C-alpha positions in Angstrom: 27.2 -4.6 -34.1 23.6 -4.5 -35.5 24.8 -5.0 -38.9 27.3 -7.8 -38.3 26.1 -11.0 -38.1 28.1 -13.8 -36.1 27.2 -17.4 -36.9 27.9 -20.0 -34.4 28.2 -23.7 -35.3 28.2 -26.2 -31.8 28.8 -29.4 -34.3 32.0 -28.3 -35.6 34.9 -29.1 -33.9 36.4 -25.2 -33.8 35.8 -23.6 -30.4 32.8 -21.1 -30.3 36.1 -18.1 -28.6 37.6 -19.0 -32.1 34.2 -18.7 -33.8 33.3 -15.4 -32.2 37.1 -13.9 -32.5 37.1 -14.5 -36.3 33.8 -13.2 -36.8 34.2 -9.7 -35.6 38.1 -10.0 -36.7 36.6 -10.2 -40.3 33.8 -7.9 -39.4 36.8 -5.1 -38.9 39.2 -6.1 -41.6 35.9 -6.1 -44.7 35.3 -2.4 -42.8 32.1 -3.4 -41.8 33.0 -2.3 -38.1 34.4 1.1 -38.4 37.5 2.2 -36.6 35.9 3.3 -33.3 33.4 1.7 -33.3 32.3 0.8 -29.6 31.4 -3.1 -29.6 29.0 -4.2 -26.8 29.7 -5.7 -23.5 30.9 -8.8 -22.7 27.4 -9.9 -20.9 25.3 -8.4 -24.3 26.8 -9.9 -26.9 26.3 -13.3 -24.8 22.8 -12.7 -24.7 22.4 -12.0 -28.2 24.5 -14.8 -29.1 23.3 -17.5 -26.3 26.8 -18.0 -25.1 28.4 -17.9 -21.5 30.3 -14.1 -20.7 33.4 -15.3 -20.5 33.3 -16.9 -23.7 32.9 -13.4 -25.0 35.2 -11.8 -22.5 38.1 -14.7 -24.0 37.2 -13.8 -27.5 37.6 -9.8 -27.0 41.2 -10.5 -25.1 42.5 -12.3 -28.2 41.8 -9.7 -30.6 43.4 -7.3 -28.0 46.4 -9.4 -28.6 45.9 -8.4 -32.4 45.4 -5.2 -32.3 42.0 -5.3 -33.4 40.4 -3.7 -30.5 41.6 -2.2 -27.8 39.7 -2.1 -24.1 39.1 1.6 -22.3 38.4 -0.1 -19.2 34.8 1.5 -17.7 34.2 3.3 -20.8 34.1 -0.5 -22.3 36.3 -1.8 -25.2 36.4 -0.5 -29.0 37.8 -1.2 -32.7 41.4 0.5 -32.9 41.3 3.6 -34.6 43.6 2.0 -37.2 43.1 -1.9 -37.8 44.6 -3.3 -40.7 41.8 -3.5 -43.6 41.0 -6.4 -46.2 42.6 -4.6 -49.1 41.0 -7.3 -51.4 37.1 -6.4 -50.4 36.3 -3.5 -52.5 32.6 -1.7 -52.0 30.0 -1.9 -54.2 29.4 -0.4 -57.7 27.7 2.7 -57.4 28.0 3.9 -54.3 30.8 6.2 -54.1 29.9 8.0 -57.6 29.4 11.6 -58.5 27.0 13.5 -56.5 24.0 14.7 -59.1 25.0 17.8 -61.1 22.3 19.8 -58.8 24.4 18.7 -55.8 27.7 21.4 -55.9 28.9 21.2 -52.7 28.6 17.7 -51.0 26.5 16.9 -48.0 27.0 17.7 -44.9 29.5 20.5 -45.1 29.0 24.0 -43.3 27.0 26.2 -46.0 29.7 27.8 -48.7 29.2 31.7 -50.0 26.2 31.4 -53.1 25.2 28.4 -52.1 21.3 27.8 -52.0 18.6 26.9 -50.4 20.1 27.4 -46.7 19.0 29.8 -44.5 21.9 32.4 -42.5 24.0 30.5 -39.9 25.6 33.3 -38.4 22.4 35.0 -37.8 20.3 31.8 -36.2 19.0 31.9 -32.6 21.3 29.4 -31.1 20.8 29.7 -27.8 17.3 30.0 -28.1 16.7 27.2 -30.1 19.0 24.7 -27.8 16.9 25.8 -25.2 13.7 24.8 -27.1 15.1 22.0 -27.9 16.4 20.8 -24.9 12.8 20.9 -23.2 11.5 19.1 -26.1 13.5 16.2 -25.5 12.8 15.9 -22.5 9.2 16.4 -23.1 9.3 13.5 -26.1 11.2 11.2 -23.3 8.3 10.8 -21.0 5.5 10.6 -23.7 3.8 7.6 -24.0 5.8 4.5 -25.2 3.3 3.6 -28.2 2.7 4.2 -31.9 2.9 8.2 -32.6 0.1 9.1 -35.0 1.5 9.0 -38.4 0.0 12.4 -38.9 2.2 14.0 -36.7 1.5 15.4 -33.3 -1.9 16.9 -33.2 -0.4 20.1 -31.2 2.1 20.6 -34.3 -0.6 20.2 -36.9 -2.6 22.8 -35.2 -0.4 24.9 -34.8 0.9 24.6 -38.7 -3.1 25.2 -39.5 -3.2 28.4 -37.5 -0.8 29.3 -39.6 -1.2 28.7 -42.6 -4.8 30.5 -42.2 -2.5 33.4 -41.1 0.5 33.5 -43.1 -0.9 31.5 -46.6 -4.3 32.6 -46.0 -5.1 28.4 -46.5 -7.9 27.6 -44.1 -7.8 24.0 -43.2 -8.2 22.0 -40.1 -5.7 20.0 -39.0 -6.9 16.8 -39.7 -5.9 17.6 -42.8 -2.2 18.4 -42.2 0.4 15.5 -42.6 3.9 16.3 -40.9 6.4 15.3 -43.0 10.4 14.2 -43.4 11.4 18.0 -45.4 9.2 18.3 -48.9 10.8 15.7 -50.3 9.1 13.2 -47.9 5.9 15.2 -48.3 6.5 14.8 -52.6 7.2 10.6 -51.9 4.0 10.7 -49.9 2.0 12.0 -52.1 3.4 10.5 -55.1 2.4 7.0 -53.9 -0.4 7.8 -52.6 -2.1 9.1 -55.7 -2.6 6.5 -57.5 -1.3 7.8 -60.9 1.7 5.7 -62.2 1.5 5.6 -65.9 0.3 9.0 -66.5 1.7 12.5 -67.6 2.6 15.4 -65.0 3.2 18.8 -65.8 6.4 20.2 -64.7 7.9 23.8 -64.9 10.8 24.1 -67.0 13.2 25.2 -65.5 11.7 23.2 -61.8 13.5 21.3 -59.2 15.6 18.8 -60.2 14.9 16.2 -57.7 11.3 16.7 -57.8 11.7 15.8 -61.9 13.7 13.2 -60.9 11.0 11.8 -57.9 7.8 12.1 -60.6 10.2 9.6 -62.5 10.9 7.4 -60.1 7.5 7.3 -59.4 6.2 5.9 -62.6 5.1 9.3 -64.2 6.5 10.5 -67.7 7.1 14.4 -66.9 6.2 16.8 -69.6 8.6 19.8 -69.4 5.6 23.2 -69.4 7.5 26.6 -70.4 7.3 29.4 -68.0 7.6 33.0 -68.8 7.1 36.6 -67.0 3.9 34.8 -65.0 4.8 31.5 -64.4 3.6 28.6 -65.8 2.4 28.2 -69.6 -1.0 27.1 -68.7 -2.4 27.2 -72.2 0.8 25.5 -73.2 0.3 22.4 -70.5 -3.4 22.4 -72.4 -2.9 22.3 -75.6 0.3 19.8 -75.5 -1.3 17.5 -72.4 -4.6 18.1 -71.7 -5.1 14.9 -70.3 -2.2 14.9 -67.5 -3.2 13.6 -64.2 -0.8 16.2 -62.6 0.5 19.0 -61.9 4.1 20.2 -59.6 4.1 24.1 -59.4 6.2 26.4 -57.4 3.2 29.4 -57.3 4.1 31.4 -54.9 8.0 32.0 -56.0 9.0 30.0 -59.4 11.7 28.1 -58.6 14.2 29.3 -59.7 13.3 31.7 -61.6 11.2 33.3 -59.0 8.1 35.3 -60.4 5.1 34.5 -59.0 2.6 32.5 -60.9 0.1 35.3 -62.2 -3.6 35.5 -60.8 -5.3 34.2 -64.3 -3.2 31.3 -64.5 -3.3 29.6 -60.8 -7.7 30.4 -62.3 -7.1 28.5 -65.5 -4.9 25.8 -63.7 -7.5 25.0 -61.4 -10.0 25.1 -63.7 -8.3 22.7 -66.0 -7.6 20.5 -62.8 -11.6 20.6 -61.7 -13.0 20.0 -65.2 -9.7 17.2 -65.8 -10.1 15.1 -62.5 -6.6 15.9 -62.3 -4.3 17.2 -59.3 -2.2 20.2 -58.1 0.7 19.8 -56.0 1.8 23.4 -54.5 5.5 23.7 -53.7 5.6 26.7 -51.1 9.2 26.1 -50.7 9.8 29.8 -49.5 6.6 30.3 -46.9 6.0 33.5 -47.2 9.7 34.3 -46.8 9.3 37.3 -50.2 11.8 39.8 -50.0 9.9 42.5 -51.5 6.4 43.6 -50.9 4.0 41.1 -49.6 4.9 37.5 -50.4 2.2 35.7 -53.0 -0.7 33.6 -51.6 -0.7 29.9 -51.2 -2.4 28.6 -54.9 -4.1 26.4 -51.7 -5.8 29.4 -50.8 -7.7 29.6 -53.7 -8.6 25.7 -53.7 -12.3 25.6 -53.6 -12.8 22.2 -55.6 -10.0 20.4 -53.2 -7.3 20.0 -55.8 -4.3 21.1 -54.9 -1.8 19.3 -52.5 -0.4 22.1 -50.4 3.5 21.4 -49.8 5.6 23.4 -47.0 8.9 23.0 -45.7 11.2 24.5 -42.4 14.0 24.4 -44.4 14.4 27.5 -45.9 13.2 29.5 -42.8 14.4 27.2 -39.5 17.1 24.4 -41.3 17.0 21.7 -43.5 19.3 19.5 -41.3 15.9 19.5 -40.0 14.4 17.5 -42.2 10.8 18.9 -41.3 8.1 19.7 -43.4 4.1 19.2 -44.0 1.2 19.0 -46.7 -2.2 20.0 -46.7 -4.5 17.4 -48.2 -7.8 18.2 -49.9 -10.5 16.8 -47.6 -11.5 13.7 -49.9 -7.8 12.9 -49.8 -7.4 12.6 -46.3 -7.9 9.0 -45.6 -5.9 7.5 -48.2 -3.0 9.4 -47.4 -2.9 8.8 -43.6 -3.1 5.0 -44.8 -0.2 5.6 -47.0 1.9 7.4 -44.3 1.1 4.7 -41.7 2.9 2.0 -43.5 5.6 3.8 -45.9 6.1 7.6 -44.7 5.2 8.4 -40.8 5.4 11.7 -39.3 9.3 12.8 -37.6 10.8 12.3 -34.4 8.3 13.6 -32.2 11.1 15.8 -30.1 11.8 17.4 -33.0 8.3 17.4 -33.9 7.4 19.7 -30.3 10.8 21.9 -31.0 9.2 23.5 -33.8 5.7 23.6 -32.3 7.4 25.5 -29.0 9.8 27.5 -31.1 6.4 28.4 -33.5 3.9 29.0 -30.1 6.1 31.1 -28.8 6.1 33.4 -31.5 9.7 33.0 -32.1 9.5 31.8 -35.9 7.6 34.9 -36.6 10.1 37.2 -35.5 13.1 35.1 -36.7 11.9 35.6 -40.4 11.3 39.2 -39.8 14.8 39.6 -39.0 15.6 37.2 -41.7 14.5 39.5 -44.4 16.1 42.4 -43.3 19.6 40.7 -43.2 18.5 38.9 -46.7 17.3 42.4 -47.9 20.9 43.7 -46.5 22.6 41.0 -48.1 21.1 41.0 -51.1 22.2 45.1 -51.9 25.8 44.1 -50.9 26.2 41.4 -53.1 24.4 44.0 -56.3 27.2 46.4 -55.7 29.8 43.5 -55.2 28.9 42.5 -59.2 29.0 45.5 -60.0 28.0 46.2 -63.7 26.8 42.8 -64.1 23.3 42.1 -65.1 22.5 39.9 -62.4 18.6 39.5 -61.9 16.7 38.7 -59.1 15.8 34.9 -58.4 13.5 32.8 -56.0 12.0 36.3 -54.2 15.4 37.7 -54.0 17.0 34.6 -51.8 19.5 34.2 -55.2 20.7 36.0 -57.9 21.0 34.8 -61.4 24.4 35.9 -63.2 23.4 34.8 -66.7 26.5 33.4 -69.0 27.0 33.8 -72.6 25.1 30.9 -74.8 28.3 27.7 -74.8 29.7 28.5 -71.4 29.8 25.8 -69.0 27.9 27.0 -66.0 28.2 23.1 -64.7 32.4 23.1 -65.0 32.3 26.8 -64.0 30.7 25.8 -60.8 32.8 23.0 -60.1 35.7 25.7 -60.8 33.9 27.8 -57.9 33.5 25.0 -55.6 37.5 24.2 -55.4 37.9 27.8 -54.4 35.4 27.3 -51.2 31.8 29.1 -53.2 29.0 27.4 -54.0 27.3 29.1 -57.3 23.8 26.6 -58.6 24.3 26.0 -62.5 20.8 27.0 -64.1 21.3 24.7 -66.8 20.6 21.3 -64.5 17.3 23.0 -64.2 15.9 22.5 -67.6 14.7 18.7 -68.5 15.3 19.3 -72.3 18.8 20.4 -73.4 17.3 22.8 -76.4 15.2 25.2 -73.6 18.4 25.4 -70.9 19.9 28.9 -70.3 24.1 29.0 -69.2 24.2 31.2 -65.7 24.2 30.8 -61.9 22.4 31.1 -59.2 24.0 32.8 -56.3 22.3 32.6 -53.1 22.5 35.8 -50.3 21.9 34.1 -47.2 25.3 32.9 -46.4 27.0 36.1 -47.9 29.2 37.7 -45.3 30.7 41.5 -45.8 34.0 41.3 -45.4 34.1 38.4 -48.1 31.5 39.1 -50.7 34.2 41.6 -52.6 37.2 38.7 -52.7 34.4 36.1 -53.7 32.7 37.9 -56.5 36.3 38.9 -57.9 37.2 35.0 -57.8 33.7 34.0 -59.2 33.8 37.0 -62.4 37.1 35.7 -63.4 36.3 32.2 -63.6 33.6 33.3 -65.5 35.9 36.0 -67.9 38.2 33.1 -68.5 35.9 30.2 -69.6 34.9 33.0 -72.5 38.2 32.7 -73.7 
């Protein structure tokens, strides 16, 4: 009922009962009150509207007679499951358009084979996580009824600082850490806190499409800088856009192609930022989840001038449903970032923070990562064998395979056809900002590839690719 307004006028000839009946009835018919929604009690709605309980009760009874509401005794009163709908009511334009091309699979559905960016669903320690979450929810319920620290809980930030020092070589204090709503929450916070609107930003070509869109919406002029086997071509950025105010990089494992930024280019990038008074946002989207060898160190671990804003997330290692990430801010920026977080992007729910803190503090997080590395390495080999002679390339630090397509093949169309078969490969071309640079290909995520399904899934996908050549 929070989005439904019932305006009562005591100076009209129409009774209050009738006004309430008409207001609720119109909201149901127009879809503002959805089928199965629980209505407020007589007492609660009467208190909201400033009328007697009997008035609300009489209005409800009339709506029940009209088969718009149904009474379920002590359980309450609900909107009918199939209420009559006003046929002339149309949905506001733009609310139901197609998703951006990057999103092959609709939001909220269980992960499909080949889907990138999500961890294995069948290997997560659900029982342990459920116990941890229940305990955290109880603890959060007893927290003071006051506004929490917008940076996130002190215990959460302390645990992240300890983890970063061990796993990523980033030495920082808990005061430099802000807990965020995933990577996108951290990126949005950074783009608001940095006073750089209408300036240029280096961005990897190819690079994460949503980050590119975010930069554009925040008022930056995005400058695509190519990548090669050593990562971002810093020399190209220096020659084409030396005055850029920002660079966004995936230094550990380039997204989507997977190569780490070489040491020489890391030093060149840091030198450019220090000399030009520019900033670097490091998207450490996979953290240390690297299947082959030791993960490349974080770029922030080499930053002696305080130019790198390091962003991490638990989406790829625990679950994207958590919407939990973090950022490490250089000391000189801490105050302005905290101020921005307090008014625009405070830390997520305390129960979620407490659950992940306990999960890490008990050593479960690092053990989970070790198990995931072994599992993903096995599934990567399984997928390679099932693809046979196809020239697939490692991508995203081994968490995906890139299946190149012939020039002229429409990878977005093939991905849509695959979705109809219950498969979710990601088209490579949408990761490019400039069409002339775009390479067609399919990114095949390996976490949710199961042995009984992999042969059939690969055969179906290869058949779609073969059909597209004809």
